C-alpha distance (Angstrom), angle and dihedral (degrees) to the residues before:
residue distance angle dihedral
M1 . . .
T2 3.80 . .
K3 3.65 89.9 .
N4 3.79 94.1 55.4
K5 3.75 89.9 48.0
D6 3.72 92.5 50.3
K7 3.77 90.3 45.8
K8 3.88 89.1 51.8
Q9 3.75 88.7 49.1
V10 3.78 90.2 51.0
E11 3.83 92.3 42.2
Q12 3.79 91.8 50.6
P13 3.80 98.1 55.3
V14 3.80 86.0 45.7
E15 3.74 91.3 53.6
N16 3.85 88.9 43.1
Q17 3.84 88.0 50.1
Q18 3.72 89.0 50.8
E19 3.76 92.9 51.3
N20 3.76 91.7 45.4
A21 3.79 86.9 51.7
N22 3.69 92.0 49.8
V23 3.80 91.2 48.9
K24 3.83 89.0 47.7
T25 3.85 89.7 51.3
E26 3.66 90.4 48.1
N27 3.74 93.5 49.6
A28 3.85 88.5 45.5
K29 3.72 89.1 53.5
V30 3.80 91.4 49.4
E31 3.72 90.0 48.8
V32 3.83 91.6 49.1
E33 3.83 89.2 49.0
N34 3.86 89.6 48.0
A35 3.67 89.2 47.0
K36 3.82 91.6 51.8
T37 3.75 94.6 46.9
A38 3.87 98.1 41.3
P39 3.90 92.7 61.9
T40 3.61 88.9 43.8
E41 3.75 91.1 55.2
E42 3.80 89.1 43.8
V43 3.84 89.5 48.6
S44 3.76 93.7 48.3
E45 3.75 91.3 47.6
T46 3.84 90.1 49.0
D47 3.71 88.7 47.0
Q48 3.87 91.0 51.0
L49 3.87 90.4 48.6
Q50 3.80 90.5 49.2
A51 3.82 91.3 48.5
K52 3.81 88.9 48.7
V53 3.79 90.8 52.0
A54 3.75 93.3 48.4
E55 3.74 90.4 50.0
L56 3.86 91.9 48.4
E57 3.85 89.7 48.8
A58 3.82 91.4 49.2
R59 3.90 90.2 48.8
V60 3.92 90.3 47.4
A61 3.90 88.1 50.2
E62 3.74 88.8 48.7
L63 3.77 94.9 50.4
E64 3.85 91.3 45.4
D65 3.76 89.8 54.9
L66 3.76 92.1 47.7
K67 3.91 89.9 48.6
L68 3.78 89.6 50.6
R69 3.89 92.5 47.5
Q70 3.90 92.1 49.3
M71 3.69 92.8 47.2
A72 3.82 90.1 51.1
E73 3.78 89.0 46.4
F74 3.86 92.6 49.9
D75 3.81 90.0 48.2
N76 3.78 92.4 51.4
F77 3.96 89.7 46.1
R78 3.98 88.8 52.0
R79 3.74 93.1 48.5
R80 3.75 92.0 45.8
T81 3.75 91.5 48.0
N82 3.76 93.7 50.2
K83 3.80 90.4 48.2
E84 3.86 88.8 52.8
K85 3.71 93.4 48.7
L86 3.81 93.1 50.7
E87 3.85 89.6 47.7
L88 3.99 91.7 48.0
M89 3.85 89.3 50.5
A90 3.75 90.3 48.8
T91 3.72 94.4 45.1
A92 3.85 92.5 43.6
G93 3.85 89.6 52.8
E94 3.78 89.5 45.8
R95 3.80 92.6 53.3
I96 3.85 91.6 49.0
F97 3.76 92.7 50.5
K98 3.67 89.5 44.1
D99 3.79 92.2 55.9
M100 3.90 89.0 48.0
L101 3.87 94.7 57.8
P102 3.86 92.3 82.0
L103 3.88 88.1 56.7
V104 3.71 91.4 49.7
D105 3.85 86.2 52.0
D106 3.82 89.9 51.4
F107 3.79 91.1 53.5
E108 3.74 94.1 49.1
R109 3.81 89.5 52.2
A110 3.74 90.4 48.4
K111 3.72 90.4 50.3
V112 3.79 92.8 51.3
A113 3.82 90.5 46.0
M114 3.90 92.9 50.6
E115 3.86 89.1 55.4
K116 3.93 91.4 50.2
T117 3.77 102.4 43.5
D118 3.76 138.7 57.4
D119 3.88 90.4 -163.8
I120 3.82 100.7 111.1
E121 3.70 94.2 178.9
A122 3.97 89.5 58.6
V123 3.86 88.1 52.2
R124 3.73 92.3 48.2
Q125 3.78 92.5 52.3
G126 3.88 92.3 47.3
I127 3.93 89.5 50.6
E128 3.82 89.1 49.5
L129 3.79 88.8 48.7
I130 3.72 93.1 52.5
Y131 3.75 92.5 45.3
S132 3.84 94.8 52.7
K133 3.81 86.9 46.7
F134 3.83 91.1 52.6
V135 3.85 90.3 46.4
G136 3.83 88.1 51.9
F137 3.89 88.9 50.1
L138 3.82 90.3 54.9
A139 3.80 94.2 45.3
A140 3.87 88.5 51.2
N141 3.78 87.5 56.9
D142 3.77 91.0 47.6
V143 3.79 95.9 -107.6
K144 3.71 112.9 136.5
A145 3.83 134.9 174.2
I146 3.75 119.1 -109.5
D147 3.79 109.3 -118.6
T148 3.75 114.9 -129.1
T149 3.74 102.9 172.4
D150 3.99 109.9 129.5
A151 3.81 85.3 -21.0
D152 3.83 123.1 153.0
F153 3.83 112.0 -115.3
N154 3.80 109.7 -94.5
T155 3.77 120.3 -175.7
D156 3.83 89.5 -155.9
L157 3.83 88.0 65.4
H158 3.77 109.6 14.6
E159 3.87 136.8 60.7
A160 3.59 113.9 -155.3
I161 3.81 114.8 -139.0
T162 3.72 96.9 177.8
T163 3.86 143.1 -18.8
F164 3.77 127.9 -119.3
A165 3.77 130.3 -161.3
A166 3.80 105.1 -119.1
G167 3.79 104.8 150.2
E168 3.76 135.5 -95.6
D169 3.80 97.7 -62.0
K170 3.85 90.2 58.5
K171 3.84 98.3 43.0
G172 3.73 109.2 130.6
K173 3.94 93.5 3.8
V174 3.76 126.3 117.6
I175 3.94 107.6 -104.9
D176 3.79 97.5 179.9
C177 3.73 140.1 3.8
T178 3.80 115.7 -143.4
Q179 3.77 96.1 -180.0
T180 3.78 127.3 20.8
G181 3.78 118.3 -122.5
Y182 3.76 124.0 -145.7
T183 3.87 138.7 -156.7
L184 3.74 128.7 -150.4
G185 3.77 101.9 -149.5
E186 3.73 105.3 -47.7
K187 3.88 95.3 -24.3
V188 3.84 119.2 93.9
I189 3.80 107.0 -129.6
R190 3.84 94.5 177.8
F191 3.74 126.7 15.0
S192 3.75 120.0 -135.2
K193 3.73 113.7 -106.9
V194 3.90 106.5 -137.0
V195 3.75 146.4 168.0
V196 3.70 111.8 -123.8
G197 3.87 126.4 -150.1
E198 3.85 120.0 -122.7
């Protein structure tokens, strides 16, 4: 009986050892599986990060290309606009000078007429006609004379060349205009040179 007991005790640890070995094997299998899945997760995470980096690099390259194209487009627009402005100024000046040519023709005819005639009245009328035509030309181009008749002195329109004692009622008023001023639209292109009362 003692032998059986000893045998059972010996068998029991062997069975326990086998169970422990089975548990260890299962644990090792789980660890191996975990080891297999862990790198896969790390690899897939690394792959995801690399894909994201590649996507962002492509986006940066696309935006850089777009920026360069827009800068080139703006530069072309600026050059084209400057060229158009220069052409506009040149053609605007051309139109004005072209419109002035008939006035030059009138002056040439008046000069020839003055040499051939002794009638001063006819010459005077011809000059008045040319003058009125020239004033009409200026008005057609929105150039107008600044009126100074009985006007208050205004530094926005007038340039005082001197003052003159003219009494209290003429103080601060324009007494005389030595050179007519002109406006182009609302802008003063030449100030009237005036004598101001004090």
